[in-house]
PDB file of the backbone (N, CA, C, O) and the ligand in Angstrom, with CONECT records:
HET     ZN  A 101       1
ATOM      1  N   MET A   1     -37.634 157.352  24.486  1.00  0.00           N
ATOM      2  CA  MET A   1     -38.470 157.920  23.428  1.00  0.00           C
ATOM      3  C   MET A   1     -39.528 156.900  23.014  1.00  0.00           C
ATOM      4  O   MET A   1     -39.233 155.714  22.864  1.00  0.00           O
ATOM      5  N   ASN A   2     -40.725 157.357  22.835  1.00  0.00           N
ATOM      6  CA  ASN A   2     -41.807 156.473  22.450  1.00  0.00           C
ATOM      7  C   ASN A   2     -41.941 156.387  20.938  1.00  0.00           C
ATOM      8  O   ASN A   2     -41.678 157.348  20.214  1.00  0.00           O
ATOM      9  N   GLY A   3     -42.355 155.221  20.483  1.00  0.00           N
ATOM     10  CA  GLY A   3     -42.693 155.030  19.088  1.00  0.00           C
ATOM     11  C   GLY A   3     -44.115 154.517  18.994  1.00  0.00           C
ATOM     12  O   GLY A   3     -44.751 154.214  20.004  1.00  0.00           O
ATOM     13  N   VAL A   4     -44.603 154.423  17.775  1.00  0.00           N
ATOM     14  CA  VAL A   4     -45.937 153.883  17.553  1.00  0.00           C
ATOM     15  C   VAL A   4     -45.775 152.502  16.924  1.00  0.00           C
ATOM     16  O   VAL A   4     -45.230 152.363  15.829  1.00  0.00           O
ATOM     17  N   LEU A   5     -46.257 151.490  17.632  1.00  0.00           N
ATOM     18  CA  LEU A   5     -46.167 150.123  17.141  1.00  0.00           C
ATOM     19  C   LEU A   5     -47.451 149.755  16.414  1.00  0.00           C
ATOM     20  O   LEU A   5     -48.546 149.838  16.971  1.00  0.00           O
ATOM     21  N   ASN A   6     -47.295 149.347  15.160  1.00  0.00           N
ATOM     22  CA  ASN A   6     -48.430 148.800  14.410  1.00  0.00           C
ATOM     23  C   ASN A   6     -48.453 147.303  14.667  1.00  0.00           C
ATOM     24  O   ASN A   6     -47.594 146.570  14.178  1.00  0.00           O
ATOM     25  N   GLU A   7     -49.423 146.856  15.425  1.00  0.00           N
ATOM     26  CA  GLU A   7     -49.439 145.457  15.866  1.00  0.00           C
ATOM     27  C   GLU A   7     -49.827 144.498  14.753  1.00  0.00           C
ATOM     28  O   GLU A   7     -49.623 143.293  14.901  1.00  0.00           O
ATOM     29  N   THR A   8     -50.372 144.978  13.654  1.00  0.00           N
ATOM     30  CA  THR A   8     -50.714 144.087  12.550  1.00  0.00           C
ATOM     31  C   THR A   8     -49.496 143.779  11.690  1.00  0.00           C
ATOM     32  O   THR A   8     -49.413 142.702  11.099  1.00  0.00           O
ATOM     33  N   THR A   9     -48.548 144.711  11.614  1.00  0.00           N
ATOM     34  CA  THR A   9     -47.355 144.492  10.788  1.00  0.00           C
ATOM     35  C   THR A   9     -46.093 144.323  11.632  1.00  0.00           C
ATOM     36  O   THR A   9     -45.025 144.021  11.099  1.00  0.00           O
ATOM     37  N   ASN A  10     -46.212 144.517  12.960  1.00  0.00           N
ATOM     38  CA  ASN A  10     -45.050 144.491  13.857  1.00  0.00           C
ATOM     39  C   ASN A  10     -43.976 145.478  13.423  1.00  0.00           C
ATOM     40  O   ASN A  10     -42.781 145.188  13.475  1.00  0.00           O
ATOM     41  N   LYS A  11     -44.427 146.644  12.997  1.00  0.00           N
ATOM     42  CA  LYS A  11     -43.505 147.691  12.567  1.00  0.00           C
ATOM     43  C   LYS A  11     -43.578 148.846  13.554  1.00  0.00           C
ATOM     44  O   LYS A  11     -44.657 149.307  13.929  1.00  0.00           O
ATOM     45  N   ILE A  12     -42.385 149.306  13.969  1.00  0.00           N
ATOM     46  CA  ILE A  12     -42.360 150.437  14.895  1.00  0.00           C
ATOM     47  C   ILE A  12     -42.047 151.724  14.131  1.00  0.00           C
ATOM     48  O   ILE A  12     -41.122 151.774  13.321  1.00  0.00           O
ATOM     49  N   HIS A  13     -42.834 152.756  14.405  1.00  0.00           N
ATOM     50  CA  HIS A  13     -42.670 154.040  13.738  1.00  0.00           C
ATOM     51  C   HIS A  13     -42.295 155.111  14.748  1.00  0.00           C
ATOM     52  O   HIS A  13     -42.562 154.989  15.943  1.00  0.00           O
ATOM     53  N   ARG A  14     -41.674 156.157  14.239  1.00  0.00           N
ATOM     54  CA  ARG A  14     -41.334 157.280  15.105  1.00  0.00           C
ATOM     55  C   ARG A  14     -42.591 158.108  15.372  1.00  0.00           C
ATOM     56  O   ARG A  14     -43.311 158.491  14.450  1.00  0.00           O
ATOM     57  N   HIS A  15     -42.834 158.371  16.645  1.00  0.00           N
ATOM     58  CA  HIS A  15     -44.026 159.132  17.024  1.00  0.00           C
ATOM     59  C   HIS A  15     -43.800 160.623  16.800  1.00  0.00           C
ATOM     60  O   HIS A  15     -42.795 161.192  17.225  1.00  0.00           O
ATOM     61  N   GLU A  16     -44.755 161.230  16.128  1.00  0.00           N
ATOM     62  CA  GLU A  16     -44.711 162.674  15.910  1.00  0.00           C
ATOM     63  C   GLU A  16     -45.283 163.340  17.160  1.00  0.00           C
ATOM     64  O   GLU A  16     -46.498 163.504  17.273  1.00  0.00           O
ATOM     65  N   THR A  17     -44.420 163.723  18.092  1.00  0.00           N
ATOM     66  CA  THR A  17     -44.873 164.129  19.420  1.00  0.00           C
ATOM     67  C   THR A  17     -45.653 165.432  19.414  1.00  0.00           C
ATOM     68  O   THR A  17     -46.404 165.710  20.349  1.00  0.00           O
ATOM     69  N   SER A  18     -45.485 166.222  18.385  1.00  0.00           N
ATOM     70  CA  SER A  18     -46.217 167.491  18.332  1.00  0.00           C
ATOM     71  C   SER A  18     -47.662 167.284  17.902  1.00  0.00           C
ATOM     72  O   SER A  18     -48.485 168.195  17.984  1.00  0.00           O
ATOM     73  N   ARG A  19     -47.960 166.067  17.439  1.00  0.00           N
ATOM     74  CA  ARG A  19     -49.306 165.787  16.953  1.00  0.00           C
ATOM     75  C   ARG A  19     -50.074 164.970  17.986  1.00  0.00           C
ATOM     76  O   ARG A  19     -49.490 164.344  18.870  1.00  0.00           O
ATOM     77  N   SER A  20     -51.374 164.993  17.853  1.00  0.00           N
ATOM     78  CA  SER A  20     -52.202 164.214  18.763  1.00  0.00           C
ATOM     79  C   SER A  20     -52.178 162.740  18.364  1.00  0.00           C
ATOM     80  O   SER A  20     -51.657 162.383  17.308  1.00  0.00           O
ATOM     81  N   ASP A  21     -52.715 161.934  19.174  1.00  0.00           N
ATOM     82  CA  ASP A  21     -52.820 160.480  19.044  1.00  0.00           C
ATOM     83  C   ASP A  21     -51.649 159.796  18.356  1.00  0.00           C
ATOM     84  O   ASP A  21     -50.513 159.938  18.810  1.00  0.00           O
ATOM     85  N   PHE A  22     -51.883 159.060  17.279  1.00  0.00           N
ATOM     86  CA  PHE A  22     -50.863 158.142  16.773  1.00  0.00           C
ATOM     87  C   PHE A  22     -50.194 158.624  15.492  1.00  0.00           C
ATOM     88  O   PHE A  22     -49.793 157.804  14.665  1.00  0.00           O
ATOM     89  N   GLN A  23     -50.065 159.932  15.311  1.00  0.00           N
ATOM     90  CA  GLN A  23     -49.370 160.422  14.116  1.00  0.00           C
ATOM     91  C   GLN A  23     -47.899 160.017  14.146  1.00  0.00           C
ATOM     92  O   GLN A  23     -47.228 160.099  15.174  1.00  0.00           O
ATOM     93  N   THR A  24     -47.424 159.579  12.983  1.00  0.00           N
ATOM     94  CA  THR A  24     -46.021 159.183  12.891  1.00  0.00           C
ATOM     95  C   THR A  24     -45.300 160.047  11.867  1.00  0.00           C
ATOM     96  O   THR A  24     -45.934 160.745  11.075  1.00  0.00           O
ATOM     97  N   THR A  25     -43.977 159.995  11.888  1.00  0.00           N
ATOM     98  CA  THR A  25     -43.161 160.789  10.984  1.00  0.00           C
ATOM     99  C   THR A  25     -43.473 160.465   9.530  1.00  0.00           C
ATOM    100  O   THR A  25     -43.545 161.371   8.700  1.00  0.00           O
ATOM    101  N   CYS A  26     -43.659 159.184   9.205  1.00  0.00           N
ATOM    102  CA  CYS A  26     -43.885 158.785   7.820  1.00  0.00           C
ATOM    103  C   CYS A  26     -45.358 158.847   7.425  1.00  0.00           C
ATOM    104  O   CYS A  26     -45.678 158.861   6.237  1.00  0.00           O
ATOM    105  N   GLY A  27     -46.248 158.885   8.399  1.00  0.00           N
ATOM    106  CA  GLY A  27     -47.676 158.959   8.103  1.00  0.00           C
ATOM    107  C   GLY A  27     -48.306 157.619   7.760  1.00  0.00           C
ATOM    108  O   GLY A  27     -49.480 157.573   7.394  1.00  0.00           O
ATOM    109  N   ALA A  28     -47.557 156.526   7.869  1.00  0.00           N
ATOM    110  CA  ALA A  28     -48.056 155.218   7.457  1.00  0.00           C
ATOM    111  C   ALA A  28     -49.214 154.724   8.322  1.00  0.00           C
ATOM    112  O   ALA A  28     -49.992 153.873   7.890  1.00  0.00           O
ATOM    113  N   THR A  29     -49.330 155.246   9.525  1.00  0.00           N
ATOM    114  CA  THR A  29     -50.363 154.739  10.426  1.00  0.00           C
ATOM    115  C   THR A  29     -51.652 155.554  10.356  1.00  0.00           C
ATOM    116  O   THR A  29     -52.602 155.294  11.095  1.00  0.00           O
ATOM    117  N   THR A  30     -51.674 156.530   9.472  1.00  0.00           N
ATOM    118  CA  THR A  30     -52.836 157.424   9.391  1.00  0.00           C
ATOM    119  C   THR A  30     -54.131 156.656   9.206  1.00  0.00           C
ATOM    120  O   THR A  30     -55.153 157.002   9.797  1.00  0.00           O
ATOM    121  N   HIS A  31     -54.091 155.607   8.379  1.00  0.00           N
ATOM    122  CA  HIS A  31     -55.315 154.887   8.054  1.00  0.00           C
ATOM    123  C   HIS A  31     -55.437 153.553   8.774  1.00  0.00           C
ATOM    124  O   HIS A  31     -56.290 152.731   8.440  1.00  0.00           O
ATOM    125  N   VAL A  32     -54.569 153.344   9.773  1.00  0.00           N
ATOM    126  CA  VAL A  32     -54.641 152.109  10.546  1.00  0.00           C
ATOM    127  C   VAL A  32     -55.564 152.328  11.735  1.00  0.00           C
ATOM    128  O   VAL A  32     -55.475 153.343  12.425  1.00  0.00           O
ATOM    129  N   ALA A  33     -56.451 151.367  11.966  1.00  0.00           N
ATOM    130  CA  ALA A  33     -57.371 151.470  13.100  1.00  0.00           C
ATOM    131  C   ALA A  33     -56.577 151.585  14.397  1.00  0.00           C
ATOM    132  O   ALA A  33     -55.593 150.874  14.601  1.00  0.00           O
ATOM    133  N   HIS A  34     -57.013 152.479  15.259  1.00  0.00           N
ATOM    134  CA  HIS A  34     -56.265 152.718  16.484  1.00  0.00           C
ATOM    135  C   HIS A  34     -56.217 151.495  17.389  1.00  0.00           C
ATOM    136  O   HIS A  34     -55.368 151.411  18.276  1.00  0.00           O
ATOM    137  N   ASP A  35     -57.119 150.553  17.171  1.00  0.00           N
ATOM    138  CA  ASP A  35     -57.092 149.304  17.924  1.00  0.00           C
ATOM    139  C   ASP A  35     -55.779 148.558  17.721  1.00  0.00           C
ATOM    140  O   ASP A  35     -55.339 147.797  18.583  1.00  0.00           O
ATOM    141  N   HIS A  36     -55.155 148.796  16.552  1.00  0.00           N
ATOM    142  CA  HIS A  36     -53.949 148.051  16.199  1.00  0.00           C
ATOM    143  C   HIS A  36     -52.674 148.834  16.490  1.00  0.00           C
ATOM    144  O   HIS A  36     -51.574 148.367  16.196  1.00  0.00           O
ATOM    145  N   LEU A  37     -52.818 150.017  17.065  1.00  0.00           N
ATOM    146  CA  LEU A  37     -51.656 150.859  17.325  1.00  0.00           C
ATOM    147  C   LEU A  37     -51.421 150.991  18.820  1.00  0.00           C
ATOM    148  O   LEU A  37     -52.359 151.045  19.615  1.00  0.00           O
ATOM    149  N   ARG A  38     -50.160 151.042  19.178  1.00  0.00           N
ATOM    150  CA  ARG A  38     -49.817 151.141  20.588  1.00  0.00           C
ATOM    151  C   ARG A  38     -48.593 152.026  20.749  1.00  0.00           C
ATOM    152  O   ARG A  38     -47.634 151.909  19.985  1.00  0.00           O
ATOM    153  N   LEU A  39     -48.620 152.911  21.740  1.00  0.00           N
ATOM    154  CA  LEU A  39     -47.456 153.727  22.060  1.00  0.00           C
ATOM    155  C   LEU A  39     -46.545 152.919  22.975  1.00  0.00           C
ATOM    156  O   LEU A  39     -46.944 152.531  24.073  1.00  0.00           O
ATOM    157  N   VAL A  40     -45.321 152.669  22.520  1.00  0.00           N
ATOM    158  CA  VAL A  40     -44.373 151.902  23.327  1.00  0.00           C
ATOM    159  C   VAL A  40     -42.995 152.550  23.231  1.00  0.00           C
ATOM    160  O   VAL A  40     -42.707 153.284  22.285  1.00  0.00           O
ATOM    161  N   ALA A  41     -42.156 152.272  24.211  1.00  0.00           N
ATOM    162  CA  ALA A  41     -40.775 152.728  24.148  1.00  0.00           C
ATOM    163  C   ALA A  41     -40.079 152.021  22.999  1.00  0.00           C
ATOM    164  O   ALA A  41     -40.164 150.799  22.873  1.00  0.00           O
ATOM    165  N   ILE A  42     -39.384 152.794  22.151  1.00  0.00           N
ATOM    166  CA  ILE A  42     -38.751 152.210  20.969  1.00  0.00           C
ATOM    167  C   ILE A  42     -37.737 151.141  21.349  1.00  0.00           C
ATOM    168  O   ILE A  42     -37.671 150.088  20.713  1.00  0.00           O
ATOM    169  N   GLU A  43     -36.942 151.410  22.389  1.00  0.00           N
ATOM    170  CA  GLU A  43     -35.912 150.442  22.787  1.00  0.00           C
ATOM    171  C   GLU A  43     -36.553 149.112  23.197  1.00  0.00           C
ATOM    172  O   GLU A  43     -36.007 148.041  22.935  1.00  0.00           O
ATOM    173  N   ARG A  44     -37.718 149.199  23.843  1.00  0.00           N
ATOM    174  CA  ARG A  44     -38.374 147.973  24.281  1.00  0.00           C
ATOM    175  C   ARG A  44     -38.986 147.238  23.097  1.00  0.00           C
ATOM    176  O   ARG A  44     -38.941 146.010  23.035  1.00  0.00           O
ATOM    177  N   ALA A  45     -39.564 147.995  22.149  1.00  0.00           N
ATOM    178  CA  ALA A  45     -40.196 147.374  20.995  1.00  0.00           C
ATOM    179  C   ALA A  45     -39.176 146.607  20.159  1.00  0.00           C
ATOM    180  O   ALA A  45     -39.447 145.486  19.730  1.00  0.00           O
ATOM    181  N   VAL A  46     -37.997 147.206  19.922  1.00  0.00           N
ATOM    182  CA  VAL A  46     -37.022 146.566  19.046  1.00  0.00           C
ATOM    183  C   VAL A  46     -36.306 145.404  19.721  1.00  0.00           C
ATOM    184  O   VAL A  46     -35.603 144.639  19.060  1.00  0.00           O
ATOM    185  N   SER A  47     -36.482 145.266  21.043  1.00  0.00           N
ATOM    186  CA  SER A  47     -35.913 144.102  21.713  1.00  0.00           C
ATOM    187  C   SER A  47     -36.731 142.857  21.396  1.00  0.00           C
ATOM    188  O   SER A  47     -36.288 141.738  21.652  1.00  0.00           O
ATOM    189  N   ASP A  48     -37.926 143.049  20.839  1.00  0.00           N
ATOM    190  CA  ASP A  48     -38.752 141.949  20.363  1.00  0.00           C
ATOM    191  C   ASP A  48     -38.292 141.574  18.962  1.00  0.00           C
ATOM    192  O   ASP A  48     -38.273 142.417  18.066  1.00  0.00           O
ATOM    193  N   ALA A  49     -37.921 140.313  18.770  1.00  0.00           N
ATOM    194  CA  ALA A  49     -37.349 139.874  17.499  1.00  0.00           C
ATOM    195  C   ALA A  49     -38.327 140.014  16.332  1.00  0.00           C
ATOM    196  O   ALA A  49     -37.909 140.090  15.177  1.00  0.00           O
ATOM    197  N   ASP A  50     -39.616 140.048  16.629  1.00  0.00           N
ATOM    198  CA  ASP A  50     -40.617 140.125  15.570  1.00  0.00           C
ATOM    199  C   ASP A  50     -40.823 141.547  15.052  1.00  0.00           C
ATOM    200  O   ASP A  50     -41.410 141.747  13.989  1.00  0.00           O
ATOM    201  N   VAL A  51     -40.341 142.523  15.804  1.00  0.00           N
ATOM    202  CA  VAL A  51     -40.605 143.924  15.467  1.00  0.00           C
ATOM    203  C   VAL A  51     -39.461 144.497  14.640  1.00  0.00           C
ATOM    204  O   VAL A  51     -38.290 144.338  14.983  1.00  0.00           O
ATOM    205  N   THR A  52     -39.815 145.163  13.549  1.00  0.00           N
ATOM    206  CA  THR A  52     -38.813 145.827  12.728  1.00  0.00           C
ATOM    207  C   THR A  52     -39.087 147.326  12.685  1.00  0.00           C
ATOM    208  O   THR A  52     -40.223 147.772  12.848  1.00  0.00           O
ATOM    209  N   LYS A  53     -38.040 148.079  12.465  1.00  0.00           N
ATOM    210  CA  LYS A  53     -38.159 149.528  12.392  1.00  0.00           C
ATOM    211  C   LYS A  53     -38.611 149.959  11.008  1.00  0.00           C
ATOM    212  O   LYS A  53     -38.213 149.370  10.002  1.00  0.00           O
ATOM    213  N   CYS A  54     -39.443 150.987  10.962  1.00  0.00           N
ATOM    214  CA  CYS A  54     -39.878 151.560   9.700  1.00  0.00           C
ATOM    215  C   CYS A  54     -38.702 152.268   9.019  1.00  0.00           C
ATOM    216  O   CYS A  54     -37.980 153.042   9.647  1.00  0.00           O
ATOM    217  N   GLY A  55     -38.525 151.989   7.728  1.00  0.00           N
ATOM    218  CA  GLY A  55     -37.411 152.574   6.985  1.00  0.00           C
ATOM    219  C   GLY A  55     -37.561 154.052   6.725  1.00  0.00           C
ATOM    220  O   GLY A  55     -36.575 154.739   6.460  1.00  0.00           O
ATOM    221  N   ARG A  56     -38.779 154.554   6.797  1.00  0.00           N
ATOM    222  CA  ARG A  56     -38.978 155.984   6.571  1.00  0.00           C
ATOM    223  C   ARG A  56     -38.854 156.796   7.860  1.00  0.00           C
ATOM    224  O   ARG A  56     -38.589 157.997   7.827  1.00  0.00           O
ATOM    225  N   CYS A  57     -39.049 156.125   8.987  1.00  0.00           N
ATOM    226  CA  CYS A  57     -38.946 156.816  10.270  1.00  0.00           C
ATOM    227  C   CYS A  57     -37.540 156.708  10.859  1.00  0.00           C
ATOM    228  O   CYS A  57     -37.108 157.580  11.613  1.00  0.00           O
ATOM    229  N   PHE A  58     -36.832 155.637  10.511  1.00  0.00           N
ATOM    230  CA  PHE A  58     -35.514 155.400  11.092  1.00  0.00           C
ATOM    231  C   PHE A  58     -34.498 155.155   9.987  1.00  0.00           C
ATOM    232  O   PHE A  58     -34.779 154.434   9.029  1.00  0.00           O
ATOM    233  N   ALA A  59     -33.324 155.750  10.115  1.00  0.00           N
ATOM    234  CA  ALA A  59     -32.282 155.595   9.103  1.00  0.00           C
ATOM    235  C   ALA A  59     -31.849 154.133   8.995  1.00  0.00           C
ATOM    236  O   ALA A  59     -31.437 153.685   7.925  1.00  0.00           O
ATOM    237  N   ASP A  60     -31.942 153.383  10.110  1.00  0.00           N
ATOM    238  CA  ASP A  60     -31.490 151.993  10.095  1.00  0.00           C
ATOM    239  C   ASP A  60     -32.663 151.025   9.949  1.00  0.00           C
ATOM    240  O   ASP A  60     -32.507 149.830  10.198  1.00  0.00           O
ATOM    241  N   GLY A  61     -33.831 151.522   9.552  1.00  0.00           N
ATOM    242  CA  GLY A  61     -34.981 150.649   9.375  1.00  0.00           C
ATOM    243  C   GLY A  61     -35.047 150.114   7.969  1.00  0.00           C
ATOM    244  O   GLY A  61     -34.172 150.384   7.146  1.00  0.00           O
ATOM    245  N   SER A  62     -36.110 149.338   7.688  1.00  0.00           N
ATOM    246  CA  SER A  62     -36.284 148.822   6.350  1.00  0.00           C
ATOM    247  C   SER A  62     -37.762 148.673   6.053  1.00  0.00           C
ATOM    248  O   SER A  62     -38.545 148.298   6.926  1.00  0.00           O
ATOM    249  N   GLY A  63     -38.142 148.967   4.821  1.00  0.00           N
ATOM    250  CA  GLY A  63     -39.540 148.864   4.436  1.00  0.00           C
ATOM    251  C   GLY A  63     -40.390 149.873   5.173  1.00  0.00           C
ATOM    252  O   GLY A  63     -39.870 150.761   5.850  1.00  0.00           O
ATOM    253  N   TYR A  64     -41.676 149.740   5.045  1.00  0.00           N
ATOM    254  CA  TYR A  64     -42.583 150.619   5.773  1.00  0.00           C
ATOM    255  C   TYR A  64     -43.974 150.040   5.802  1.00  0.00           C
ATOM    256  O   TYR A  64     -44.881 150.643   6.374  1.00  0.00           O
TER     257      TYR A  64
HETATM  258 ZN    ZN A 101     -42.810 155.007   9.804  1.00  0.00          ZN2+
END
């Protein structure tokens, strides 16, 4: 499953697959420049120690 990585905050969000481009479940990336967003596999993103899960997109995440 793909998520949307905000490279400025190192936060991974759940990708809203029914929507175009970088829409996320929590909507936090709506106003982030697309230059800073990347579609990545969630499992791969969280294997990076610097990346944290969004608390609104994931039950086991924190902050947003
Ligand atoms: Zn989120």
